[in-house]
C-alpha positions as CSV (number, residue, x, y, z in Angstrom):
1,M,-50.1,2.7,53.3
2,K,-47.3,4.9,51.9
3,L,-44.1,3.4,50.5
4,Y,-41.9,4.7,53.3
5,Q,-44.3,3.2,55.8
6,I,-44.1,-0.2,54.0
7,G,-40.3,0.0,54.2
8,L,-40.5,0.8,58.0
9,V,-42.8,-2.1,58.6
10,A,-40.3,-4.4,56.8
11,V,-37.5,-3.3,59.0
12,L,-39.6,-3.8,62.1
13,C,-40.6,-7.2,61.0
14,N,-37.1,-8.2,60.5
15,L,-36.1,-7.1,64.0
16,L,-38.9,-9.2,65.4
17,M,-38.5,-12.2,63.2
18,G,-35.3,-13.4,61.5
19,C,-34.8,-16.3,59.2
20,N,-35.0,-18.8,62.1
21,G,-38.3,-17.5,63.3
22,Q,-36.6,-15.2,65.8
23,T,-38.9,-13.8,68.5
24,K,-38.5,-11.4,71.4
25,E,-37.7,-14.3,73.7
26,N,-34.6,-15.2,71.8
27,K,-33.6,-11.7,70.7
28,K,-30.9,-11.6,73.5
29,T,-29.2,-14.6,71.9
30,A,-29.3,-13.0,68.5
31,D,-27.7,-9.8,69.8
32,K,-24.7,-11.9,70.7
33,S,-24.2,-13.2,67.2
34,Q,-20.7,-13.3,65.7
35,S,-20.3,-10.4,63.4
36,V,-18.6,-11.5,60.1
37,G,-18.4,-10.4,56.5
38,G,-18.8,-6.7,56.9
39,A,-21.7,-4.4,56.2
40,F,-23.7,-4.5,53.0
41,E,-26.5,-2.5,51.5
42,N,-30.1,-3.3,52.4
43,R,-29.1,-6.3,54.6
44,E,-32.6,-6.2,56.2
45,F,-34.2,-7.0,52.8
46,T,-32.9,-10.5,53.2
47,Y,-36.0,-11.4,55.4
48,Y,-38.7,-9.3,53.7
49,G,-41.6,-11.6,52.9
50,I,-39.7,-14.8,53.9
51,P,-42.0,-17.8,54.1
52,K,-42.4,-20.0,57.1
53,T,-41.4,-23.2,55.2
54,I,-38.4,-23.1,52.8
55,S,-37.3,-26.0,50.6
56,S,-34.0,-26.8,49.1
57,I,-35.5,-26.3,45.6
58,D,-37.1,-23.0,44.5
59,T,-38.6,-21.6,41.3
60,S,-38.4,-17.8,40.9
61,A,-41.0,-15.5,39.4
62,G,-38.5,-15.0,36.6
63,W,-39.2,-18.5,35.4
64,K,-42.4,-17.1,33.8
65,L,-40.5,-14.7,31.6
66,N,-39.4,-15.2,28.0
67,G,-35.7,-15.8,28.2
68,Q,-33.0,-18.4,28.8
69,K,-34.1,-20.6,31.7
70,I,-31.3,-21.6,34.0
71,L,-30.8,-23.8,37.0
72,L,-28.4,-22.7,39.7
73,T,-27.4,-25.7,41.8
74,G,-24.7,-27.1,43.9
75,I,-23.7,-28.2,47.4
76,V,-23.0,-26.0,50.4
77,Y,-20.0,-27.2,52.4
78,Q,-18.5,-26.4,55.8
79,I,-15.2,-24.5,55.8
80,D,-13.2,-27.7,55.0
81,G,-14.8,-27.8,51.6
82,K,-15.8,-31.4,52.0
83,T,-18.4,-31.7,54.8
84,P,-22.0,-31.0,53.5
85,A,-23.8,-28.2,55.5
86,P,-27.5,-28.7,56.0
87,D,-30.1,-26.1,56.9
88,V,-28.2,-23.2,55.4
89,L,-30.4,-20.4,54.2
90,L,-29.6,-18.8,50.8
91,Y,-31.4,-15.7,49.8
92,Y,-31.2,-14.7,46.1
93,Y,-32.4,-11.7,44.0
94,Q,-31.8,-10.6,40.5
95,T,-32.8,-8.3,37.7
96,N,-35.2,-9.3,35.0
97,T,-34.1,-10.1,31.4
98,V,-33.4,-6.4,30.6
99,G,-31.4,-5.7,33.7
100,K,-34.0,-4.0,36.0
101,Y,-35.2,-4.6,39.5
102,L,-39.0,-4.0,39.2
103,H,-41.8,-4.2,41.7
104,K,-44.8,-6.2,40.6
105,P,-47.7,-6.1,43.2
106,D,-49.3,-9.2,41.8
107,E,-46.2,-11.3,42.8
108,S,-46.3,-12.4,46.4
109,R,-42.6,-12.1,47.0
110,S,-42.2,-8.7,45.3
111,M,-40.7,-5.9,47.3
112,P,-42.0,-2.4,47.0
113,P,-39.4,0.4,47.1
114,N,-38.7,1.9,50.4
115,H,-38.7,5.7,51.1
116,L,-35.3,5.9,49.4
117,G,-36.5,4.1,46.3
118,Q,-34.5,1.0,47.0
119,T,-35.9,-2.5,46.2
120,H,-34.9,-6.0,45.3
121,G,-37.8,-6.2,42.9
122,Y,-39.9,-9.3,42.4
123,I,-37.4,-11.9,41.2
124,R,-36.2,-13.1,44.6
125,G,-36.5,-16.0,46.9
126,W,-35.0,-18.4,49.4
127,V,-33.7,-22.0,49.5
128,K,-32.5,-24.0,52.5
129,T,-30.0,-26.7,52.0
130,D,-31.1,-30.3,52.5
131,K,-29.4,-32.8,54.8
132,E,-26.7,-33.4,52.1
133,G,-26.1,-29.6,51.5
134,N,-27.9,-29.5,48.2
135,Y,-29.7,-26.5,46.8
136,S,-31.4,-25.7,43.4
137,I,-32.8,-22.5,42.0
138,Y,-34.8,-22.4,38.8
139,T,-34.9,-19.0,37.3
140,V,-34.3,-17.0,34.1
141,R,-30.9,-15.7,33.1
142,P,-30.8,-12.0,34.2
143,G,-29.8,-9.2,32.0
144,A,-27.0,-6.8,32.6
145,Y,-27.8,-3.3,33.9
146,P,-28.9,-0.9,31.2
147,T,-25.6,1.0,31.8
148,H,-23.6,-2.2,31.0
149,D,-21.1,-1.3,33.7
150,E,-21.5,-4.7,35.6
151,P,-21.8,-8.3,34.3
152,A,-25.2,-9.9,34.6
153,H,-25.5,-11.5,38.0
154,V,-27.6,-13.0,40.7
155,H,-27.0,-11.8,44.3
156,I,-26.7,-14.3,47.1
157,T,-26.8,-13.9,50.9
158,V,-26.0,-16.7,53.3
159,K,-27.4,-17.3,56.8
160,E,-25.9,-20.3,58.6
161,P,-27.9,-22.1,61.3
162,T,-25.6,-20.7,63.9
163,D,-25.0,-17.5,65.8
164,I,-23.0,-16.1,62.8
165,N,-24.9,-13.2,61.1
166,E,-25.9,-13.3,57.5
167,Y,-23.2,-12.3,55.0
168,Y,-23.1,-11.7,51.2
169,I,-21.0,-13.8,48.9
170,D,-19.7,-13.4,45.4
171,D,-22.5,-13.0,42.9
172,F,-23.4,-15.7,40.4
173,V,-21.9,-14.5,37.2
174,F,-21.6,-16.1,33.8
175,D,-18.3,-17.3,32.2
176,D,-19.5,-16.3,28.6
177,D,-20.5,-12.8,29.6
178,K,-18.4,-10.4,27.6
179,I,-18.5,-7.8,30.4
180,L,-16.8,-10.3,32.7
181,T,-13.2,-9.5,31.6
182,S,-10.0,-11.0,32.9
183,A,-9.4,-7.8,34.9
184,R,-12.7,-8.2,36.6
185,R,-12.1,-11.9,37.3
186,K,-8.8,-11.1,39.0
187,K,-10.5,-8.6,41.3
188,M,-13.1,-11.1,42.6
189,E,-13.0,-11.7,46.3
190,N,-14.0,-15.4,46.0
191,R,-16.2,-15.0,49.0
192,C,-17.4,-18.6,49.7
193,G,-15.6,-19.6,46.5
194,S,-15.8,-18.5,42.9
195,G,-19.2,-17.4,41.6
196,V,-18.3,-17.9,37.9
197,L,-20.8,-20.3,36.3
198,R,-19.8,-22.4,33.2
199,L,-23.2,-23.3,31.9
200,V,-24.1,-26.8,30.7
201,Q,-26.9,-27.2,28.1
202,K,-29.5,-29.8,28.8
203,G,-32.4,-29.6,26.4
204,D,-33.7,-26.0,26.7
205,L,-32.2,-25.6,30.2
206,Q,-28.8,-24.2,31.0
207,I,-27.3,-25.5,34.3
208,G,-24.7,-23.7,36.4
209,E,-23.1,-25.6,39.2
210,R,-21.6,-23.7,42.2
211,N,-20.5,-25.3,45.4
212,I,-20.4,-22.9,48.3
213,I,-17.7,-23.1,51.0
214,L,-19.0,-21.5,54.2
215,G,-16.6,-18.8,55.6
216,L,-14.1,-19.0,52.8
217,N,-12.6,-15.6,52.3
218,I,-15.2,-14.1,54.6
219,P,-13.6,-11.4,56.9
220,D,-13.6,-12.1,60.6
221,Y,-15.0,-15.6,60.1
222,P,-14.0,-17.8,63.0
223,K,-10.9,-19.9,62.1
224,K,-9.6,-23.1,63.6
225,P,-6.8,-22.5,66.2
226,T,-4.2,-24.5,64.2
227,Q,-3.4,-23.6,60.6
228,P,-2.5,-26.5,58.3
229,I,0.2,-26.5,55.7
230,T,-1.1,-24.6,52.7
231,S,-0.5,-25.0,49.0
232,G,-2.6,-24.1,46.0
233,R,-5.9,-22.3,45.6
234,N,-8.8,-23.2,47.9
235,I,-11.5,-25.7,47.2
236,G,-14.3,-23.7,45.6
237,E,-12.0,-21.2,43.9
238,D,-11.1,-21.2,40.3
239,V,-7.7,-22.5,39.0
240,I,-6.1,-19.5,37.3
241,S,-4.8,-20.1,33.8
242,F,-1.0,-20.5,33.4
243,I,1.4,-21.4,30.6
244,P,3.9,-24.2,31.4
245,Y,6.4,-25.7,29.0
246,H,5.1,-29.1,27.7
247,A,8.0,-31.6,27.6
248,W,5.9,-34.7,27.0
249,G,2.3,-35.5,26.1
250,P,-0.3,-34.4,23.6
251,D,0.9,-30.8,23.5
252,K,4.6,-31.5,23.6
253,G,6.7,-28.5,22.4
254,T,4.0,-25.9,23.2
255,R,3.0,-23.7,26.1
256,T,-0.7,-24.7,26.1
257,C,-2.7,-23.6,29.1
258,P,-4.1,-26.8,30.7
259,I,-7.1,-24.9,32.1
260,C,-8.0,-23.0,28.9
261,K,-7.8,-26.0,26.7
262,Y,-8.9,-28.8,28.9
263,G,-10.8,-27.2,31.8
264,W,-14.3,-28.5,31.0
265,Y,-14.3,-32.0,32.4
266,H,-12.2,-33.3,35.3
267,G,-8.6,-32.4,35.5
268,I,-5.8,-33.2,37.9
269,L,-2.8,-30.9,38.4
270,Y,0.0,-32.8,40.2
271,F,2.6,-30.3,41.4
272,V,6.1,-31.1,42.6
273,G,8.5,-28.4,43.7
274,N,11.9,-28.2,45.2
275,H,11.9,-31.7,46.8
276,P,11.2,-34.3,44.2
277,N,11.1,-38.0,45.2
278,W,11.4,-39.6,41.8
279,N,10.5,-43.1,43.0
280,E,7.2,-41.8,44.3
281,I,6.7,-39.6,41.3
282,K,6.9,-42.6,39.0
283,L,4.3,-44.5,41.1
284,W,1.9,-41.6,40.9
285,L,2.4,-41.1,37.2
286,T,1.8,-44.7,36.5
287,F,-1.5,-44.6,38.5
288,L,-2.6,-41.4,36.9
289,E,-1.9,-42.8,33.4
290,N,-4.1,-45.7,34.1
291,E,-6.9,-43.4,35.4
292,S,-6.6,-41.3,32.3
293,K,-6.9,-44.3,30.0
294,Q,-10.0,-45.6,31.9
295,R,-11.8,-42.2,31.9
296,E,-10.7,-41.3,28.3
297,Q,-11.8,-37.7,27.4
298,Y,-13.4,-37.1,30.8
299,L,-10.0,-36.7,32.6
300,K,-6.9,-34.7,31.8
301,V,-3.8,-35.1,34.0
302,Y,-0.8,-32.7,34.2
303,F,2.4,-33.2,36.1
304,V,3.7,-29.7,36.7
305,Y,7.4,-29.6,37.9
306,G,8.5,-26.4,39.5
307,N,11.9,-27.1,41.1
308,E,13.8,-23.9,41.0
309,N,17.1,-25.4,42.1
310,G,19.7,-25.6,39.2
311,Y,17.0,-24.8,36.7
312,T,17.7,-24.6,32.9
313,K,15.0,-25.0,30.3
314,N,16.9,-27.4,28.1
315,A,17.9,-29.7,30.9
316,R,14.4,-29.7,32.5
317,E,12.8,-30.5,29.1
318,K,15.2,-33.4,28.5
319,E,14.7,-34.7,32.0
320,L,10.9,-34.9,31.7
321,A,11.0,-36.3,28.1
322,N,13.2,-39.1,29.3
323,L,10.8,-39.8,32.1
324,G,7.9,-39.9,29.7
325,K,9.7,-42.5,27.5
326,E,10.7,-44.6,30.5
327,L,7.1,-44.9,31.8
328,H,5.5,-45.1,28.3
329,L,3.1,-42.3,29.1
330,E,0.4,-41.7,26.4
331,K,-2.2,-39.6,28.3
332,V,-0.4,-37.8,31.1
333,A,1.3,-34.5,30.2
334,L,4.7,-33.7,31.7
335,T,5.1,-30.0,32.0
336,F,7.4,-27.6,33.9
337,V,7.8,-24.0,35.0
338,P,11.0,-22.2,36.2
339,S,9.6,-22.0,39.7
340,F,6.2,-21.8,41.4
341,S,6.8,-18.0,41.9
342,D,7.4,-17.4,38.2
343,S,5.2,-14.6,37.0
344,A,6.0,-15.0,33.3
345,S,4.2,-18.3,33.2
346,E,1.5,-16.9,35.6
347,I,1.8,-20.0,37.8
348,D,2.5,-17.7,40.8
349,V,-1.2,-16.7,41.1
350,N,-2.1,-20.4,41.9
351,K,-0.1,-20.1,45.1
352,I,1.7,-23.5,45.0
353,N,4.0,-24.1,47.9
354,P,7.4,-25.3,46.5
355,E,8.5,-26.7,49.8
356,V,5.8,-29.4,50.2
357,E,6.4,-32.8,48.8
358,N,3.4,-32.6,46.3
359,T,0.1,-30.8,45.8
360,F,-2.8,-32.4,44.0
361,I,-5.5,-30.1,42.6
362,L,-8.7,-31.8,41.3
363,Y,-10.8,-29.4,39.2
364,K,-13.9,-29.4,37.1
365,R,-15.2,-26.6,34.9
366,S,-11.9,-24.8,36.0
367,N,-13.1,-24.9,39.7
368,V,-11.2,-26.6,42.4
369,V,-13.3,-29.5,43.7
370,D,-10.7,-31.0,46.0
371,K,-7.1,-30.6,47.0
372,F,-4.5,-32.8,48.7
373,I,-1.0,-32.0,50.0
374,N,1.9,-34.4,50.7
375,L,0.0,-37.4,49.4
376,K,1.9,-40.7,49.4
377,P,1.5,-43.1,46.5
378,N,-0.2,-46.0,48.2
379,Q,-3.4,-48.0,47.4
380,D,-5.5,-46.0,50.0
381,N,-4.6,-42.7,48.3
382,F,-5.1,-44.2,44.8
383,N,-8.6,-45.2,45.9
384,L,-9.1,-41.7,47.5
385,L,-8.5,-39.9,44.2
386,S,-10.6,-42.3,42.2
387,T,-13.4,-42.0,44.6
388,R,-13.3,-38.2,44.6
389,L,-13.4,-38.2,40.8
390,D,-16.5,-40.4,40.9
391,Q,-18.2,-38.3,43.5
392,T,-17.8,-35.1,41.7
393,I,-19.0,-36.2,38.2
394,N,-22.6,-35.0,38.6
395,E,-23.4,-34.4,34.9
396,Y,-27.1,-33.6,35.8
397,F,-28.7,-36.8,34.6
398,N,-31.3,-36.6,37.3
399,L,-32.4,-33.1,37.8
400,P,-34.5,-32.0,40.8
401,K,-38.1,-31.0,39.9
402,T,-38.8,-27.2,39.9
403,G,-40.0,-25.8,43.1
404,Q,-43.5,-24.4,43.7
405,E,-44.3,-20.8,44.1
């Protein structure tokens, strides 16, 4: 069979059978699917060679190559960023270690080029999230294209178990990739959250955790009729570096970026804007100080004050220093910016709403793992933050076994 004929067969197979085992009988339902995410190249390749049974754990053909072995893992959540999403299909494909998509006839998943010479190569596969939304992909770290005009990456397509069509999300890319410049990071769409992986070394394996938020920043994705109050970047996105003034704490007198210096383990950014309630602020800071002492180097907490009313640097610095002394703070850093719209400190890109009472951003590896707005300092909410920190530790002590080809 000629190559263009193979490509035609692939397209026809896709029309007859989608990722949910679509047949002619349910084709009418599929035709009514909600169109989201926009067009993307070779969409039909998503289902070429798809197996009948798909696990939440997969091992790619790239695992056999000489190169850095990696595990891509995480949880897929619903649009709220907190409810696990089971039975979500993730299709992935990538280059080999020298940045090429090659066809290997001896690999069962390999895709031959179509009549236009287009292919996803042989390092490709599928996972379907388990009941808790987990997925794991064992593979080899891809190489950048020979032209070195794009960072090394793994492509991902999502198909939810609903009438929403498949859509692409931000590629998996690597934080230590020199091609991944600051300019490129700022242009990222954050489709379903940030795709930037900050790899953790465990033996010979490097592990990259990415939680995927369905529908986040996906064009035309169905939204809830009522829009809640917003403040701060979304769960699944990266916190963007900024340079506040440090009035109290380990970096007092500097403009150290909390994310750049302490972004690896857990962090809490506690933002207060134009409506400070100092009695409640003191209760929160006392709780956060105790949490910091209990968790030691695994938690860094920053109070970031952005009240623009009557702002002067000297007065704000003195105000927060006096607060630190009064509460005998040792771990929590008290910092400030002129306002949350201030571009010089770059706090503006984090989209903090100065009119809400407070915003709590919980992050790990610089990625937002949870967010709370207008949170009152009571025991239920203290327990809530402690529990969320415990739930998002996941330092990969129990790794899933590699999948079978």
